[in-house]
Backbone and ligand atoms as CSV (ligand in chain L), in Angstrom:
chain,resi,resn,atom,element,x,y,z
A,1,UNK,N,N,0.843,-1.192,0.000
A,1,UNK,CA,C,0.000,0.000,0.000
A,1,UNK,C,C,0.881,1.245,0.000
A,2,UNK,N,N,0.294,2.385,0.359
A,2,UNK,CA,C,1.053,3.627,0.356
A,2,UNK,C,C,0.876,4.379,-0.940
A,3,UNK,N,N,1.679,5.389,-1.094
A,3,UNK,CA,C,1.567,6.265,-2.260
A,3,UNK,C,C,2.441,5.730,-3.381
A,4,UNK,N,N,1.876,5.688,-4.575
A,4,UNK,CA,C,2.656,5.379,-5.771
A,4,UNK,C,C,3.062,6.725,-6.362
A,5,UNK,N,N,4.297,7.095,-6.191
A,5,UNK,CA,C,4.729,8.437,-6.574
A,5,UNK,C,C,4.776,8.635,-8.081
A,6,UNK,N,N,4.663,7.589,-8.826
A,6,UNK,CA,C,4.597,7.740,-10.282
A,6,UNK,C,C,3.143,7.870,-10.715
A,7,UNK,N,N,2.282,6.973,-10.263
A,7,UNK,CA,C,0.894,6.953,-10.709
A,7,UNK,C,C,0.049,8.024,-10.039
A,8,UNK,N,N,0.270,8.291,-8.743
A,8,UNK,CA,C,-0.640,9.126,-7.971
A,8,UNK,C,C,-0.356,10.617,-8.028
A,9,UNK,N,N,0.754,11.003,-8.624
A,9,UNK,CA,C,1.067,12.432,-8.636
A,9,UNK,C,C,0.263,13.115,-9.735
A,10,UNK,N,N,-0.275,14.321,-9.519
A,10,UNK,CA,C,-1.150,14.971,-10.495
A,10,UNK,C,C,-0.448,15.263,-11.818
A,11,UNK,N,N,-1.276,15.490,-12.838
A,11,UNK,CA,C,-0.792,15.665,-14.209
A,11,UNK,C,C,-0.485,17.116,-14.533
A,12,UNK,N,N,-0.008,17.873,-13.603
A,12,UNK,CA,C,0.366,19.245,-13.890
A,12,UNK,C,C,1.644,19.557,-13.131
A,13,UNK,N,N,2.308,20.577,-13.584
A,13,UNK,CA,C,3.567,20.924,-12.952
A,13,UNK,C,C,3.604,22.366,-12.530
A,14,UNK,N,N,4.764,22.812,-12.116
A,14,UNK,CA,C,4.899,24.195,-11.668
A,14,UNK,C,C,4.793,25.167,-12.840
A,15,UNK,N,N,4.520,26.408,-12.522
A,15,UNK,CA,C,4.498,27.449,-13.548
A,15,UNK,C,C,5.898,27.573,-14.151
A,16,UNK,N,N,5.980,27.793,-15.470
A,16,UNK,CA,C,7.312,27.988,-16.062
A,16,UNK,C,C,7.961,29.254,-15.516
A,17,UNK,N,N,9.279,29.191,-15.369
A,17,UNK,CA,C,9.998,30.353,-14.864
A,17,UNK,C,C,10.199,31.364,-15.986
A,18,UNK,N,N,10.197,32.657,-15.656
A,18,UNK,CA,C,10.416,33.676,-16.692
A,18,UNK,C,C,11.834,33.587,-17.253
A,19,UNK,N,N,11.968,33.993,-18.512
A,19,UNK,CA,C,13.295,34.012,-19.148
A,19,UNK,C,C,14.204,34.999,-18.426
A,20,UNK,N,N,15.436,34.600,-18.218
A,20,UNK,CA,C,16.429,35.505,-17.610
A,20,UNK,C,C,17.671,35.495,-18.477
A,21,UNK,N,N,18.465,36.564,-18.411
A,21,UNK,CA,C,19.715,36.564,-19.172
A,21,UNK,C,C,20.622,35.439,-18.676
A,22,UNK,N,N,21.458,34.950,-19.580
A,22,UNK,CA,C,22.338,33.829,-19.240
A,22,UNK,C,C,23.765,34.149,-19.635
A,23,UNK,N,N,24.688,33.454,-18.972
A,23,UNK,CA,C,26.081,33.528,-19.407
A,23,UNK,C,C,26.794,32.248,-18.968
A,24,UNK,N,N,27.954,32.005,-19.571
A,24,UNK,CA,C,28.710,30.801,-19.233
A,24,UNK,C,C,29.548,31.031,-17.988
A,25,UNK,N,N,29.557,30.033,-17.108
A,25,UNK,CA,C,30.382,30.028,-15.897
A,25,UNK,C,C,31.334,28.839,-15.978
A,26,UNK,N,N,32.585,29.059,-15.628
A,26,UNK,CA,C,33.541,27.955,-15.532
A,26,UNK,C,C,33.266,27.229,-14.215
A,27,UNK,N,N,32.962,25.926,-14.295
A,27,UNK,CA,C,32.661,25.191,-13.068
A,27,UNK,C,C,33.795,24.265,-12.641
A,28,UNK,N,N,34.613,23.817,-13.561
A,28,UNK,CA,C,35.703,22.933,-13.149
A,28,UNK,C,C,36.439,22.364,-14.333
A,29,UNK,N,N,37.319,21.431,-14.023
A,29,UNK,CA,C,38.072,20.724,-15.052
A,29,UNK,C,C,37.238,19.548,-15.545
A,30,UNK,N,N,37.376,19.242,-16.817
A,30,UNK,CA,C,36.621,18.101,-17.354
A,30,UNK,C,C,37.010,16.810,-16.641
A,31,UNK,N,N,38.277,16.738,-16.191
A,31,UNK,CA,C,38.752,15.524,-15.507
A,31,UNK,C,C,38.149,15.375,-14.105
A,32,UNK,N,N,37.465,16.433,-13.609
A,32,UNK,CA,C,36.873,16.354,-12.266
A,32,UNK,C,C,35.728,15.349,-12.197
A,33,UNK,N,N,35.116,15.049,-13.348
A,33,UNK,CA,C,33.932,14.188,-13.354
A,33,UNK,C,C,34.196,12.983,-14.259
A,34,UNK,N,N,34.609,11.879,-13.702
A,34,UNK,CA,C,34.847,10.690,-14.525
A,34,UNK,C,C,33.540,10.164,-15.146
A,35,UNK,N,N,33.666,9.370,-16.183
A,35,UNK,CA,C,32.490,8.787,-16.849
A,35,UNK,C,C,31.627,8.052,-15.830
A,36,UNK,N,N,30.318,8.283,-15.918
A,36,UNK,CA,C,29.366,7.625,-15.023
A,36,UNK,C,C,29.178,8.307,-13.681
A,37,UNK,N,N,29.841,9.439,-13.481
A,37,UNK,CA,C,29.756,10.132,-12.186
A,37,UNK,C,C,28.938,11.421,-12.300
A,38,UNK,N,N,28.517,11.918,-11.133
A,38,UNK,CA,C,27.706,13.132,-11.033
A,38,UNK,C,C,28.358,14.035,-9.994
A,39,UNK,N,N,28.392,15.329,-10.277
A,39,UNK,CA,C,28.892,16.292,-9.301
A,39,UNK,C,C,27.874,17.418,-9.137
A,40,UNK,N,N,27.876,17.983,-7.942
A,40,UNK,CA,C,26.995,19.108,-7.635
A,40,UNK,C,C,27.835,20.373,-7.489
A,41,UNK,N,N,27.320,21.465,-8.042
A,41,UNK,CA,C,27.945,22.779,-7.924
A,41,UNK,C,C,26.861,23.758,-7.499
A,42,UNK,N,N,27.271,24.833,-6.893
A,42,UNK,CA,C,26.325,25.908,-6.566
A,42,UNK,C,C,26.912,27.199,-7.124
A,43,UNK,N,N,26.141,27.848,-7.996
A,43,UNK,CA,C,26.590,29.074,-8.646
A,43,UNK,C,C,25.602,30.184,-8.296
A,44,UNK,N,N,26.059,31.144,-7.540
A,44,UNK,CA,C,25.197,32.259,-7.111
A,44,UNK,C,C,23.888,31.743,-6.521
A,45,UNK,N,N,23.992,30.705,-5.718
A,45,UNK,CA,C,22.817,30.146,-5.059
A,45,UNK,C,C,22.048,29.133,-5.877
A,46,UNK,N,N,22.401,28.957,-7.148
A,46,UNK,CA,C,21.697,27.998,-8.006
A,46,UNK,C,C,22.409,26.644,-7.957
A,47,UNK,N,N,21.748,25.592,-7.485
A,47,UNK,CA,C,22.375,24.271,-7.477
A,47,UNK,C,C,22.358,23.666,-8.882
A,48,UNK,N,N,23.500,23.160,-9.289
A,48,UNK,CA,C,23.646,22.611,-10.639
A,48,UNK,C,C,24.210,21.197,-10.532
A,49,UNK,N,N,23.581,20.255,-11.206
A,49,UNK,CA,C,24.099,18.886,-11.290
A,49,UNK,C,C,24.777,18.723,-12.642
A,50,UNK,N,N,25.981,18.161,-12.626
A,50,UNK,CA,C,26.700,17.898,-13.872
A,50,UNK,C,C,26.974,16.401,-13.940
A,51,UNK,N,N,26.587,15.785,-15.044
A,51,UNK,CA,C,26.683,14.348,-15.245
A,51,UNK,C,C,27.710,14.065,-16.341
A,52,UNK,N,N,28.496,13.043,-16.147
A,52,UNK,CA,C,29.342,12.563,-17.236
A,52,UNK,C,C,28.670,11.325,-17.813
A,53,UNK,N,N,27.999,11.525,-18.951
A,53,UNK,CA,C,27.262,10.447,-19.607
A,53,UNK,C,C,28.157,9.885,-20.708
A,54,UNK,N,N,28.889,8.856,-20.352
A,54,UNK,CA,C,29.776,8.183,-21.303
A,54,UNK,C,C,30.681,9.180,-22.033
A,55,UNK,N,N,31.277,10.093,-21.264
A,55,UNK,CA,C,32.228,11.045,-21.819
A,55,UNK,C,C,31.639,12.379,-22.213
A,56,UNK,N,N,30.330,12.486,-22.199
A,56,UNK,CA,C,29.649,13.748,-22.551
A,56,UNK,C,C,29.131,14.393,-21.270
A,57,UNK,N,N,29.486,15.676,-21.046
A,57,UNK,CA,C,29.011,16.368,-19.847
A,57,UNK,C,C,27.637,16.978,-20.108
A,58,UNK,N,N,26.731,16.753,-19.164
A,58,UNK,CA,C,25.357,17.266,-19.237
A,58,UNK,C,C,25.080,17.980,-17.917
A,59,UNK,N,N,24.442,19.148,-18.001
A,59,UNK,CA,C,24.158,19.914,-16.778
A,59,UNK,C,C,22.679,20.271,-16.713
A,60,UNK,N,N,22.160,20.318,-15.497
A,60,UNK,CA,C,20.791,20.768,-15.267
A,60,UNK,C,C,20.694,21.308,-13.847
A,61,UNK,N,N,19.589,21.946,-13.551
A,61,UNK,CA,C,19.355,22.373,-12.178
A,61,UNK,C,C,19.324,21.130,-11.296
A,62,UNK,N,N,19.945,21.229,-10.131
A,62,UNK,CA,C,20.029,20.058,-9.248
A,62,UNK,C,C,18.785,19.986,-8.370
A,63,UNK,N,N,17.655,19.761,-9.038
A,63,UNK,CA,C,16.397,19.707,-8.306
A,63,UNK,C,C,15.425,18.857,-9.115
A,64,UNK,N,N,14.952,17.775,-8.525
A,64,UNK,CA,C,13.979,16.925,-9.216
A,64,UNK,C,C,12.646,17.662,-9.334
A,65,UNK,N,N,12.022,17.662,-10.533
A,65,UNK,CA,C,10.742,18.348,-10.698
A,65,UNK,C,C,9.610,17.719,-9.879
A,66,UNK,N,N,9.799,16.503,-9.410
A,66,UNK,CA,C,8.746,15.861,-8.637
A,66,UNK,C,C,8.605,16.508,-7.268
A,67,UNK,N,N,9.534,16.277,-6.372
A,67,UNK,CA,C,9.421,16.820,-5.021
A,67,UNK,C,C,10.722,17.474,-4.545
A,68,UNK,N,N,11.610,17.774,-5.472
A,68,UNK,CA,C,12.738,18.626,-5.132
A,68,UNK,C,C,14.014,17.950,-4.668
A,69,UNK,N,N,14.123,16.649,-4.788
A,69,UNK,CA,C,15.367,15.979,-4.382
A,69,UNK,C,C,16.536,16.466,-5.236
A,70,UNK,N,N,17.722,16.342,-4.685
A,70,UNK,CA,C,18.929,16.660,-5.450
A,70,UNK,C,C,19.168,15.545,-6.475
A,71,UNK,N,N,19.145,15.896,-7.742
A,71,UNK,CA,C,19.407,14.877,-8.761
A,71,UNK,C,C,20.847,14.390,-8.712
A,72,UNK,N,N,21.720,15.209,-8.144
A,72,UNK,CA,C,23.117,14.787,-8.008
A,72,UNK,C,C,23.259,13.616,-7.037
A,73,UNK,N,N,22.225,13.340,-6.262
A,73,UNK,CA,C,22.238,12.172,-5.371
A,73,UNK,C,C,21.652,10.945,-6.067
A,74,UNK,N,N,21.243,11.121,-7.323
A,74,UNK,CA,C,20.635,10.023,-8.069
A,74,UNK,C,C,21.686,9.094,-8.659
A,75,UNK,N,N,21.208,8.262,-9.567
A,75,UNK,CA,C,22.065,7.236,-10.167
A,75,UNK,C,C,21.963,7.338,-11.679
A,76,UNK,N,N,23.118,7.247,-12.337
A,76,UNK,CA,C,23.136,7.247,-13.799
A,76,UNK,C,C,22.918,5.836,-14.320
A,77,UNK,N,N,22.110,5.747,-15.383
A,77,UNK,CA,C,21.898,4.470,-16.070
A,77,UNK,C,C,21.872,4.784,-17.567
A,78,UNK,N,N,23.008,4.676,-18.203
A,78,UNK,CA,C,23.107,5.062,-19.617
A,78,UNK,C,C,22.822,6.538,-19.766
A,79,UNK,N,N,21.864,6.889,-20.634
A,79,UNK,CA,C,21.502,8.291,-20.857
A,79,UNK,C,C,20.527,8.822,-19.815
A,80,UNK,N,N,20.214,8.049,-18.793
A,80,UNK,CA,C,19.172,8.431,-17.844
A,80,UNK,C,C,19.744,8.656,-16.456
A,81,UNK,N,N,19.103,9.598,-15.717
A,81,UNK,CA,C,19.376,9.735,-14.293
A,81,UNK,C,C,18.107,9.311,-13.557
A,82,UNK,N,N,18.303,8.529,-12.508
A,82,UNK,CA,C,17.194,8.025,-11.706
A,82,UNK,C,C,17.235,8.739,-10.362
A,83,UNK,N,N,16.171,9.440,-10.036
A,83,UNK,CA,C,16.117,10.207,-8.793
A,83,UNK,C,C,16.164,9.265,-7.587
A,84,UNK,N,N,16.904,9.686,-6.565
A,84,UNK,CA,C,17.117,8.819,-5.398
A,84,UNK,C,C,15.885,8.730,-4.497
A,85,UNK,N,N,14.941,9.657,-4.628
A,85,UNK,CA,C,13.799,9.629,-3.706
A,85,UNK,C,C,12.703,8.660,-4.147
A,86,UNK,N,N,12.165,8.812,-5.351
A,86,UNK,CA,C,11.029,7.984,-5.761
A,86,UNK,C,C,11.229,7.334,-7.124
A,87,UNK,N,N,12.419,7.462,-7.655
A,87,UNK,CA,C,12.742,6.713,-8.865
A,87,UNK,C,C,12.316,7.324,-10.177
A,88,UNK,N,N,11.835,8.570,-10.172
A,88,UNK,CA,C,11.527,9.159,-11.464
A,88,UNK,C,C,12.812,9.194,-12.284
A,89,UNK,N,N,12.639,8.972,-13.577
A,89,UNK,CA,C,13.781,8.775,-14.458
A,89,UNK,C,C,13.739,9.815,-15.573
A,90,UNK,N,N,14.872,10.444,-15.816
A,90,UNK,CA,C,14.956,11.542,-16.783
A,90,UNK,C,C,16.007,11.237,-17.833
A,91,UNK,N,N,15.627,11.507,-19.085
A,91,UNK,CA,C,16.547,11.316,-20.198
A,91,UNK,C,C,17.466,12.529,-20.277
A,92,UNK,N,N,18.747,12.310,-20.214
A,92,UNK,CA,C,19.698,13.421,-20.205
A,92,UNK,C,C,20.066,13.899,-21.609
A,93,UNK,N,N,19.434,13.346,-22.640
A,93,UNK,CA,C,19.631,13.907,-23.976
A,93,UNK,C,C,18.616,15.011,-24.262
A,94,UNK,N,N,17.417,14.911,-23.680
A,94,UNK,CA,C,16.399,15.940,-23.918
A,94,UNK,C,C,15.716,16.430,-22.640
A,95,UNK,N,N,16.038,15.852,-21.505
A,95,UNK,CA,C,15.472,16.281,-20.225
A,95,UNK,C,C,14.117,15.679,-19.888
A,96,UNK,N,N,13.545,14.884,-20.797
A,96,UNK,CA,C,12.182,14.387,-20.580
A,96,UNK,C,C,12.127,13.310,-19.510
A,97,UNK,N,N,11.034,13.356,-18.750
A,97,UNK,CA,C,10.774,12.357,-17.721
A,97,UNK,C,C,10.088,11.155,-18.372
A,98,UNK,N,N,10.441,9.974,-17.919
A,98,UNK,CA,C,9.817,8.771,-18.464
A,98,UNK,C,C,8.356,8.647,-18.046
A,99,UNK,N,N,7.977,9.320,-16.950
A,99,UNK,CA,C,6.662,9.061,-16.369
A,99,UNK,C,C,5.677,10.204,-16.536
A,100,UNK,N,N,6.167,11.436,-16.561
A,100,UNK,CA,C,5.281,12.605,-16.621
A,100,UNK,C,C,5.792,13.576,-17.670
A,101,UNK,N,N,4.911,13.943,-18.617
A,101,UNK,CA,C,5.336,14.857,-19.678
A,101,UNK,C,C,5.757,16.217,-19.148
A,102,UNK,N,N,5.077,16.717,-18.120
A,102,UNK,CA,C,5.374,18.066,-17.624
A,102,UNK,C,C,6.684,18.130,-16.859
A,103,UNK,N,N,7.179,16.996,-16.402
A,103,UNK,CA,C,8.343,16.986,-15.505
A,103,UNK,C,C,9.638,16.931,-16.296
A,104,UNK,N,N,9.873,17.948,-17.088
A,104,UNK,CA,C,11.053,17.973,-17.938
A,104,UNK,C,C,12.176,18.754,-17.248
A,105,UNK,N,N,13.382,18.243,-17.334
A,105,UNK,CA,C,14.538,18.961,-16.787
A,105,UNK,C,C,14.926,20.083,-17.739
A,106,UNK,N,N,15.382,21.181,-17.169
A,106,UNK,CA,C,15.963,22.238,-17.987
A,106,UNK,C,C,17.455,21.948,-18.095
A,107,UNK,N,N,17.860,21.509,-19.269
A,107,UNK,CA,C,19.280,21.216,-19.481
A,107,UNK,C,C,20.005,22.507,-19.826
A,108,UNK,N,N,21.182,22.676,-19.237
A,108,UNK,CA,C,21.981,23.865,-19.496
A,108,UNK,C,C,23.093,23.518,-20.486
A,109,UNK,N,N,23.325,24.378,-21.461
A,109,UNK,CA,C,24.421,24.117,-22.412
A,109,UNK,C,C,25.767,24.023,-21.689
A,110,UNK,N,N,26.584,23.093,-22.162
A,110,UNK,CA,C,27.935,22.889,-21.613
A,110,UNK,C,C,28.925,23.035,-22.754
A,111,UNK,N,N,30.009,23.744,-22.508
A,111,UNK,CA,C,31.068,23.803,-23.520
A,111,UNK,C,C,32.410,23.545,-22.829
A,112,UNK,N,N,33.317,22.981,-23.615
A,112,UNK,CA,C,34.639,22.603,-23.114
A,112,UNK,C,C,35.670,23.574,-23.652
A,113,UNK,N,N,36.598,23.961,-22.763
A,113,UNK,CA,C,37.659,24.882,-23.177
A,113,UNK,C,C,38.920,24.587,-22.394
A,114,UNK,N,N,39.966,24.196,-23.104
A,114,UNK,CA,C,41.299,24.037,-22.502
A,114,UNK,C,C,41.276,23.196,-21.236
A,115,UNK,N,N,40.547,22.089,-21.270
A,115,UNK,CA,C,40.524,21.180,-20.121
A,115,UNK,C,C,39.522,21.551,-19.050
A,116,UNK,N,N,38.808,22.668,-19.245
A,116,UNK,CA,C,37.773,23.079,-18.297
A,116,UNK,C,C,36.399,22.953,-18.963
A,117,UNK,N,N,35.362,22.915,-18.152
A,117,UNK,CA,C,34.023,22.966,-18.727
A,117,UNK,C,C,33.270,24.169,-18.172
A,118,UNK,N,N,32.433,24.713,-19.033
A,118,UNK,CA,C,31.640,25.893,-18.700
A,118,UNK,C,C,30.168,25.557,-18.917
A,119,UNK,N,N,29.329,26.090,-18.059
A,119,UNK,CA,C,27.892,25.831,-18.144
A,119,UNK,C,C,27.170,27.173,-18.271
A,120,UNK,N,N,26.236,27.219,-19.213
A,120,UNK,CA,C,25.464,28.442,-19.408
A,120,UNK,C,C,24.291,28.442,-18.429
A,121,UNK,N,N,24.292,29.453,-17.544
A,121,UNK,CA,C,23.297,29.516,-16.470
A,121,UNK,C,C,22.592,30.863,-16.465
A,122,UNK,N,N,21.377,30.884,-15.921
A,122,UNK,CA,C,20.716,32.173,-15.784
A,122,UNK,C,C,21.474,33.067,-14.814
A,123,UNK,N,N,21.549,34.332,-15.121
A,123,UNK,CA,C,22.227,35.291,-14.252
A,123,UNK,C,C,21.210,35.822,-13.237
A,124,UNK,N,N,21.661,35.908,-11.995
A,124,UNK,CA,C,20.766,36.403,-10.938
A,124,UNK,C,C,19.756,35.372,-10.506
A,125,UNK,N,N,20.117,34.083,-10.638
A,125,UNK,CA,C,19.188,33.006,-10.260
A,125,UNK,C,C,19.014,32.960,-8.756
L,1,FES,S1,S,11.669,13.786,-5.694
L,1,FES,FE1,FE,10.320,12.191,-6.189
L,1,FES,S2,S,11.247,11.210,-7.887
L,1,FES,FE2,FE,12.555,12.871,-7.423
C-alpha cells in the first residue's frame, strides 16, 4: 500500500519560470567528473548537477521536478538519471521524464575549453 509516486502524482507541474539573461560560468576541469559520475555545484545560489554520460558532460538544475530531491544524489543508467527519492527517471539527452510529460529537466548548455568545462546559467538566479 502507500503512495505510488509515479501513478498518484497529479498531471500538472509548476508554472514555467520567466526568461532571464544567461552567461557561461567555468565550473571545473573536465577531468573532475569521470564517466558515469555526477557532481553538484552551486553558482550564485543555483544548485547545478553535472553528469558525465559516457564522456559527454550534461548539466541541469540540481532539483527533481517531482518533489525537489537533489538529482546529483541520483544514479546514472546510460543516458538516464534516476532520482534517489522515488525513482523518477529523466533522459539526459532531452530532459524528458519517463513518467510525466510536464516533468522535464531544464538542461543547461555545456562547452569545453582548454581542459575546463563551462555551463550556461541564468544570471541572478
Ligand atoms: S523527488 Fe520524487 S522522484 Fe525525485
